[in-house]
LUMTORFI-834808 format. One line per 10 residues: number of its first residue (from 1); for each residue y, x, z of C-alpha. Coordinates in nm, 2 decimals. Last residue first. Layout:
<pts>
NUM> Y/X/Z  ... $
</pts>
This chain:
<pts>
357> -4.42/7.85/-11.93  -4.40/7.87/-11.55  -4.12/8.10/-11.44  -3.85/8.10/-11.71  -3.94/7.75/-11.85  -3.96/7.59/-11.51  -3.63/7.75/-11.39  -3.45/7.62/-11.70  -3.61/7.27/-11.67  -3.50/7.25/-11.30 $
347> -3.15/7.33/-11.42  -3.16/7.08/-11.70  -3.30/6.81/-11.47  -3.00/6.87/-11.24  -3.00/7.06/-10.91  -2.84/7.00/-10.57  -2.80/7.36/-10.44  -3.08/7.46/-10.20  -3.34/7.41/-10.48  -3.67/7.51/-10.32 $
337> -3.92/7.69/-10.54  -4.29/7.68/-10.44  -4.59/7.91/-10.41  -4.62/7.82/-10.04  -4.68/8.17/-9.91  -4.44/8.34/-10.15  -4.16/8.08/-10.11  -3.87/8.14/-10.35  -3.54/7.98/-10.23  -3.31/7.86/-10.50 $
327> -2.93/7.88/-10.54  -2.72/7.74/-10.82  -2.38/7.85/-10.95  -2.18/7.65/-11.21  -2.07/7.75/-11.56  -1.88/7.47/-11.73  -1.99/7.32/-12.06  -2.11/6.99/-11.91  -2.31/7.19/-11.66  -2.37/7.55/-11.77 $
317> -2.61/7.75/-11.55  -2.54/8.04/-11.31  -2.78/8.22/-11.08  -2.83/8.28/-10.71  -3.17/8.38/-10.57  -3.29/8.34/-10.22  -3.60/8.53/-10.10  -3.96/8.52/-10.01  -4.24/8.71/-9.83  -4.15/9.05/-9.99 $
307> -4.35/9.35/-9.88  -4.14/9.64/-9.75  -4.16/10.02/-9.76  -4.01/10.08/-10.10  -3.73/9.83/-10.02  -3.59/10.01/-9.71  -3.36/10.26/-9.88  -3.25/10.02/-10.16  -3.18/9.75/-9.90  -2.97/9.99/-9.68 $
297> -2.77/10.13/-9.97  -2.69/9.80/-10.15  -2.77/9.83/-10.52  -3.01/9.54/-10.51  -2.88/9.29/-10.26  -2.68/9.14/-10.53  -2.31/9.02/-10.52  -2.13/8.85/-10.24  -2.23/8.74/-9.89  -2.53/8.98/-9.87 $
287> -2.86/8.92/-9.70  -3.14/9.12/-9.54  -3.43/8.99/-9.33  -3.71/9.21/-9.19  -4.01/9.05/-9.02  -4.27/9.16/-8.77  -4.09/9.49/-8.68  -4.32/9.73/-8.50  -4.28/10.01/-8.75  -3.96/9.98/-8.96 $
277> -3.82/10.32/-8.85  -4.16/10.48/-8.92  -4.15/10.36/-9.28  -3.81/10.52/-9.32  -3.95/10.85/-9.19  -4.21/10.86/-9.47  -4.58/10.84/-9.35  -4.87/11.08/-9.33  -4.71/11.40/-9.21  -4.47/11.25/-8.96 $
267> -4.75/11.04/-8.82  -4.96/11.35/-8.77  -4.74/11.49/-8.49  -4.47/11.24/-8.40  -4.35/11.41/-8.08  -4.35/11.76/-8.23  -4.15/11.65/-8.53  -3.91/11.46/-8.30  -3.84/11.78/-8.10  -3.77/11.97/-8.42 $
257> -3.54/11.71/-8.55  -3.35/11.70/-8.23  -3.30/12.08/-8.23  -3.19/12.08/-8.59  -2.93/11.82/-8.52  -2.80/12.00/-8.21  -2.77/12.33/-8.40  -2.60/12.17/-8.70  -2.30/12.05/-8.50  -2.09/11.87/-8.76 $
247> -1.88/11.69/-8.49  -1.88/11.33/-8.60  -2.12/11.34/-8.89  -2.36/11.54/-8.68  -2.33/11.29/-8.39  -2.44/11.00/-8.62  -2.74/11.21/-8.74  -2.83/11.30/-8.38  -2.82/10.93/-8.29  -3.06/10.85/-8.57 $
237> -3.30/11.13/-8.47  -3.28/11.04/-8.10  -3.37/10.68/-8.18  -3.67/10.79/-8.38  -3.78/11.01/-8.09  -3.75/10.72/-7.84  -3.99/10.52/-8.05  -4.23/10.82/-8.05  -4.22/10.83/-7.67  -4.27/10.46/-7.65 $
227> -4.60/10.47/-7.84  -4.71/10.40/-8.20  -5.09/10.35/-8.20  -5.07/10.03/-8.41  -4.89/10.21/-8.70  -4.80/9.93/-8.95  -4.70/10.02/-9.31  -4.56/9.78/-9.57  -4.32/9.62/-9.33  -4.27/9.25/-9.37 $
217> -4.00/9.09/-9.59  -3.74/8.82/-9.61  -3.48/8.87/-9.89  -3.14/8.72/-9.94  -2.88/8.75/-10.22  -3.11/8.84/-10.51  -2.88/8.79/-10.81  -2.97/8.59/-11.12  -3.07/8.63/-11.49  -3.34/8.38/-11.40 $
207> -3.61/8.62/-11.52  -3.44/8.90/-11.33  -3.43/8.71/-11.01  -3.80/8.64/-11.06  -3.86/9.01/-11.10  -3.68/9.07/-10.77  -3.92/8.83/-10.60  -4.20/9.07/-10.66  -4.55/8.92/-10.63  -4.63/9.12/-10.95 $
197> -4.42/8.89/-11.16  -4.71/8.70/-11.31  -4.84/8.64/-10.96  -4.51/8.51/-10.81  -4.54/8.15/-10.93  -4.90/8.10/-10.84  -4.96/7.77/-11.01  -5.16/7.53/-10.80  -5.50/7.46/-10.96  -5.66/7.14/-11.07 $
187> -5.99/7.17/-11.25  -6.13/6.87/-11.42  -6.45/6.67/-11.43  -6.29/6.35/-11.53  -6.13/6.07/-11.33  -5.78/6.08/-11.47  -5.67/5.88/-11.17  -5.84/6.13/-10.93  -5.65/6.42/-11.09  -5.32/6.23/-11.03 $
177> -5.42/6.18/-10.66  -5.50/6.56/-10.64  -5.14/6.64/-10.75  -5.01/6.40/-10.49  -5.22/6.56/-10.21  -5.12/6.91/-10.32  -4.75/6.82/-10.32  -4.79/6.68/-9.97  -4.85/7.03/-9.82  -4.61/7.21/-10.05 $
167> -4.30/7.00/-9.97  -4.18/6.76/-10.24  -4.10/6.76/-10.61  -4.44/6.78/-10.78  -4.45/6.93/-11.13  -4.78/6.87/-11.32  -4.81/7.08/-11.64  -5.07/7.04/-11.91  -4.83/7.17/-12.18  -4.83/6.86/-12.40 $
157> -4.86/6.61/-12.11  -4.56/6.74/-11.94  -4.55/6.56/-11.60  -4.27/6.53/-11.35  -4.36/6.40/-11.01  -4.10/6.25/-10.78  -4.10/6.16/-10.41  -4.05/5.85/-10.20  -4.09/5.91/-9.82  -4.16/5.68/-9.54 $
147> -4.10/5.79/-9.18  -4.30/5.54/-8.97  -4.14/5.40/-8.66  -4.32/5.40/-8.32  -4.15/5.18/-8.08  -4.04/5.24/-7.72  -3.90/4.94/-7.54  -3.69/4.94/-7.22  -3.36/4.94/-7.40  -3.43/5.04/-7.76 $
137> -3.61/5.37/-7.80  -3.74/5.46/-8.15  -4.01/5.72/-8.16  -4.09/5.90/-8.48  -4.38/5.89/-8.72  -4.50/6.11/-9.01  -4.46/6.17/-9.38  -4.58/5.82/-9.47  -4.63/5.80/-9.85  -4.46/5.68/-10.17 $
127> -4.50/5.82/-10.52  -4.27/5.79/-10.81  -4.39/5.92/-11.15  -4.19/6.07/-11.43  -4.35/6.12/-11.77  -4.26/6.36/-12.05  -4.47/6.41/-12.37  -4.33/6.11/-12.55  -3.97/6.24/-12.52  -3.67/6.23/-12.30 $
117> -3.87/6.10/-12.00  -4.07/5.78/-11.98  -4.09/5.61/-11.64  -4.34/5.54/-11.37  -4.36/5.33/-11.05  -4.54/5.28/-10.71  -4.81/5.55/-10.71  -4.95/5.57/-10.35  -4.96/5.90/-10.15  -5.22/5.92/-9.86 $
107> -5.03/5.99/-9.54  -5.03/5.61/-9.48  -4.80/5.33/-9.59  -4.83/4.98/-9.46  -4.56/5.01/-9.20  -4.32/5.13/-9.47  -4.37/4.81/-9.65  -4.48/4.85/-10.01  -4.29/4.75/-10.33  -4.50/4.82/-10.64 $
97> -4.27/4.85/-10.94  -4.36/4.70/-11.27  -4.34/4.79/-11.64  -4.42/5.16/-11.66  -4.63/5.13/-11.34  -4.88/4.90/-11.52  -5.05/4.71/-11.24  -5.40/4.63/-11.38  -5.42/4.97/-11.56  -5.38/5.00/-11.93 $
87> -5.03/5.15/-11.91  -5.16/5.41/-11.67  -5.45/5.52/-11.89  -5.22/5.52/-12.19  -4.98/5.76/-12.02  -5.27/5.99/-11.91  -5.42/6.02/-12.26  -5.30/6.38/-12.32  -5.32/6.48/-11.96  -5.66/6.65/-11.97 $
77> -5.57/6.84/-12.29  -5.62/7.18/-12.13  -5.76/7.15/-11.79  -5.49/7.12/-11.52  -5.22/7.35/-11.40  -5.01/7.26/-11.09  -4.64/7.33/-11.02  -4.45/7.31/-10.69  -4.09/7.21/-10.64  -3.89/7.18/-10.31 $
67> -3.59/6.96/-10.35  -3.22/6.93/-10.34  -3.11/6.72/-10.63  -3.35/6.61/-10.91  -3.46/6.25/-10.94  -3.11/6.10/-11.00  -2.94/6.41/-11.14  -3.01/6.40/-11.51  -2.99/6.02/-11.50  -2.62/6.04/-11.41 $
57> -2.47/5.89/-11.72  -2.74/5.63/-11.73  -2.67/5.50/-11.39  -2.42/5.24/-11.50  -2.68/5.09/-11.73  -2.87/4.98/-11.42  -2.88/4.61/-11.47  -2.76/4.38/-11.19  -2.88/4.31/-10.83  -2.99/4.65/-10.72 $
47> -2.73/4.82/-10.94  -2.43/4.67/-10.75  -2.56/4.68/-10.39  -2.68/5.03/-10.46  -2.33/5.15/-10.57  -2.16/5.01/-10.26  -2.43/5.15/-10.03  -2.40/5.49/-10.20  -2.02/5.49/-10.18  -2.02/5.39/-9.81 $
37> -2.29/5.66/-9.74  -2.09/5.93/-9.91  -1.79/5.83/-9.69  -1.50/5.61/-9.77  -1.29/5.53/-10.07  -1.42/5.49/-10.43  -1.40/5.11/-10.46  -1.61/5.00/-10.75  -1.50/4.97/-11.12  -1.84/5.07/-11.25 $
27> -1.71/5.39/-11.40  -1.53/5.48/-11.08  -1.84/5.41/-10.87  -2.03/5.64/-11.09  -1.77/5.92/-11.06  -1.74/5.87/-10.69  -2.12/5.90/-10.64  -2.12/6.21/-10.84  -1.84/6.37/-10.63  -2.03/6.27/-10.31 $
17> -2.34/6.45/-10.41  -2.64/6.22/-10.47  -2.89/6.19/-10.18  -2.78/5.84/-10.10  -2.88/5.72/-10.45  -3.23/5.86/-10.43  -3.29/5.70/-10.08  -3.17/5.37/-10.23  -3.44/5.37/-10.51  -3.44/5.49/-10.87 $
7> -3.73/5.37/-11.09  -3.52/5.18/-11.34  -3.26/5.46/-11.39  -3.54/5.70/-11.51  -3.64/5.46/-11.79  -3.90/5.19/-11.75  -4.08/5.03/-12.05 $
</pts>
């Protein structure tokens, strides 16, 4: 029966960080000079013709890396017999690999291989599909070349979880393909990752014991009848505050505030001044280079009047006994997590357990 190392393909190898490629090449007594591509090609040439034992030490990285992850819930118990169903199929993906030419792929994902995880409840599936086409110009000829993709699905049959590691649009197609294989009257639903956290990305940062380093938001209040005169009044107030700290002229400050009050009329009574400042802005992005956005004066001032659309969270996890930083992007509209730092299976498992289970 396949293990993870058996269902790895060249695109997986080339995505490995250079330091990992060098480590594996060192263990296999391969030349460690050159670019990442040189190392990946050397490694692939070796493992593609011989056994893949040399990949065992890196199994926790092979199908992880930089990836967008979406989760799906299925009827309780619907996945319990899924492994047996695949093993009993005409082309058992746990024993064979279905090699398909890129030109034969369509946008519909095809299961090409499967492997056991660390226990009987864990399954890894590999799906192939065409993610689009590109033009290739050679001399006077223009050819259409398909862009084939191979992606990973992690399944926990005990907890009824399907985890798809690709963009959100194709993740739905792949999850639906798994539901079709099961062939029962089942309900497949994408997990709303932010719902249990009140659609607040800050709470996800807390769950991961991490720092919110970047937030993208939209204003909570929108005043469609806002006019140019009122916009000018806001600018006058801000300039008046700056001038006051320079010369401490209270009379000018009070005069500007009074003029603005007359200009705003009812708006000043129905909405906080901070909300008025944000009016007309389609999107607000705030980021820090170090530390946490929370606690920064500007962020804390604006936060009550913003609706989060997503954000970046940095957290630490031990890798081989050494704490290392990882960054994820939380997508509110896609209900997905993107690992911007190459992740390991342990890191993805940590995020899954804190957010999904």
